[in-house]
C-alpha positions in Angstrom: 1.9 -17.5 18.9 3.9 -17.0 15.7 0.9 -17.7 13.6 -1.1 -15.1 15.5 1.5 -12.5 14.9 1.7 -13.4 11.2 -2.1 -13.3 11.0 -2.1 -9.8 12.4 0.4 -8.7 9.7 -1.8 -10.2 7.0 -4.9 -8.6 8.5 -3.2 -5.2 8.5 -3.1 -5.2 4.6 -5.7 -3.2 2.6 -9.1 -5.0 2.4 -8.9 -5.8 -1.3 -5.4 -7.4 -0.8 -6.7 -9.4 2.2 -9.7 -10.7 0.4 -7.5 -12.0 -2.5 -4.4 -13.2 -0.7 -5.0 -13.7 3.1 -6.0 -17.4 3.0 -3.1 -18.3 0.7 -0.6 -16.4 2.8 -1.7 -18.2 5.9 -1.6 -21.5 4.2 2.0 -20.9 3.0 2.9 -19.8 6.6 1.5 -23.1 8.0 3.5 -25.1 5.5 6.6 -23.1 6.2 6.3 -23.8 9.9 6.3 -27.5 9.2 9.2 -27.6 6.8 11.6 -24.7 6.8 10.5 -22.2 9.4 8.6 -19.0 8.8 11.3 -16.3 9.5 11.5 -15.1 5.9 7.8 -14.9 5.6 7.6 -12.4 8.4 10.0 -10.1 6.5 8.0 -10.7 3.3 4.7 -9.8 5.1 6.2 -6.6 6.5 7.6 -5.5 3.1 4.3 -6.4 1.5 2.3 -4.4 4.0 4.4 -1.3 3.4 4.3 -1.8 -0.3 0.5 -2.3 -0.5 -0.4 0.7 1.7 2.1 2.8 -0.2 0.7 1.9 -3.6 -2.9 2.1 -2.5 -2.5 5.5 -0.8 -0.9 7.3 -3.7 2.1 8.0 -1.6 4.2 6.1 -4.1 4.4 9.3 -6.1 6.3 11.0 -3.2 8.5 7.9 -2.7 9.3 7.8 -6.5 10.2 11.5 -6.4 12.4 11.1 -3.4 14.1 8.0 -5.0 14.6 9.9 -8.2 16.1 12.9 -6.4 18.4 10.5 -4.5 19.6 8.8 -7.8 20.1 12.2 -9.4 22.2 13.5 -6.5 24.2 10.3 -6.3 24.8 10.3 -10.1 25.8 13.9 -10.0 28.2 13.2 -7.2 29.8 10.3 -9.0 30.2 12.3 -12.2 31.9 15.0 -10.1 34.3 12.5 -8.6 35.0 10.9 -12.0 35.8 14.2 -13.6 38.2 14.9 -10.8 36.6 18.0 -9.3 
C-alpha cells in the first residue's frame, strides 16, 4: 500500500524527471522499507514534486519575487526595530 502511494507521487512528476529518476526513486524506497522505513522519502517526494513542477512551469519567477519581497519587508522591519523607531 505504501509503495503504491509513493509510486503515485513519483508518477505525478514531470515526464522528463520521471524518465530519468523514477526507477531509482522506487528502488531507494524499496530499500528504505527493508532497513529504516520510508517516512522521510514521502516528504522528499512531495517536496520534489512541488519543486519540479514549479521549476518546469516558470512559476519559479513568481515564487522568487514573492520570496524577495518577503525578505525585503522583513529586513526593513528589522532595521526599523534596530534603529529604535
